[in-house]
Structures are given as C-alpha cells and as structure tokens.
N, C-alpha and C positions, 0 to 999 in steps of 0.2 A: 532453502530459506522459507519460513512461513510468513504469510501476510494475513493480518486480521482485517476484516471488512465490517463496516458499520453503516447503518442507515441505507441510503439509496444505493450505495455500493454493494451491500449485502443483497438487496433486492435484485439488482441488475445481474449479479453473479450467480444468484440462487444458492449461495453458501456463505458461511461466515469466515471461513479460512481457506486459503489457497496455498498450496505448496509450489514454490518456484524452484526450478532446478539450477540454482546458483549457490555457490559457496563463497564465503567471505575471504578477504575483505572485498566488498563491492559497494559502489555508490548507490544512494537511494534512487537516483535517476535510472540506473541500470535495472534495478528491481522493478520500477514502474514500467519501463519499456518491455521487460520480459512478461510482466503481468498483463499488459495490453495484448501481447501476442497470445497469451494463454486464455484470457477472458476478454475478448474484444468488446463485449457489451458495456464494460465499465470505462472504456477509453474516453467517451465524452465528458465524464465526471472528473477525470484525473487532474486536469489543469487547476482545479479549485480545491483539491484536498489538502489537508494538513497531515504531516507525517510525524510519527512519534515512535520511540523505542522506550518502553517502560513509561516513566513519568516525564521524560525529556522530549521536547520537540526537536526534530532534526530537519535540516534543509536538504534539498535535492542533490547538493554537491557533497554532503557528508558521507563518510564511509561507514559501512556496517560490518561488524565482525561479531563472532560469537553466535549463540543459538537463540537469542531473544527475537521474537517476531517483530516485524515492522507493522505498525498499526496505522491504518488509513482512516482519517476522520473527515467526512464530507462537511461542507458548510451547513450550518443550521439555518433553516428558514422558518418562517411563520411569524406570528405576531402576538 
C-alpha cells in the first residue's frame, strides 16, 4: 500500500511517498501504525493528520481496498 505525505510529514520522512507492506482490505489505523514503525519521525504528527483516498476523506476505522494511495494531510498552520 502506498502512502502519500505532504507538508511537515514529507519533511519528517524525507520523501513524499512511502510503501507499506500491507495489502487490503485494511483499516486506516493499521496503515498508520505500520507507517509509524517504518518512519518513526512522523509519529508525533499522526494524531492530527487528515486522511483521504482520492477526493474522499476517510476515518481511521474505514477499510481501504484497492490500489489507490492513502493521502495524509497535516493540519495547516499560519496566519
């Protein structure tokens, strides 16, 4: 499963995409847990991220299936 990272997540991971060794169907929470093990530097940011697949927001209990990447969107800050 591919995970796309943006903003501070991309900076912390040093890359914009991460391949996680999970195959569907799996819950978003399981992907985030595997991502934390794979890229520990992003763990502090994960509680505040929004998750999406395509144009749809998904919750942590939602199941993912298929080959579309999970997109992680950090909160926007600034003024």
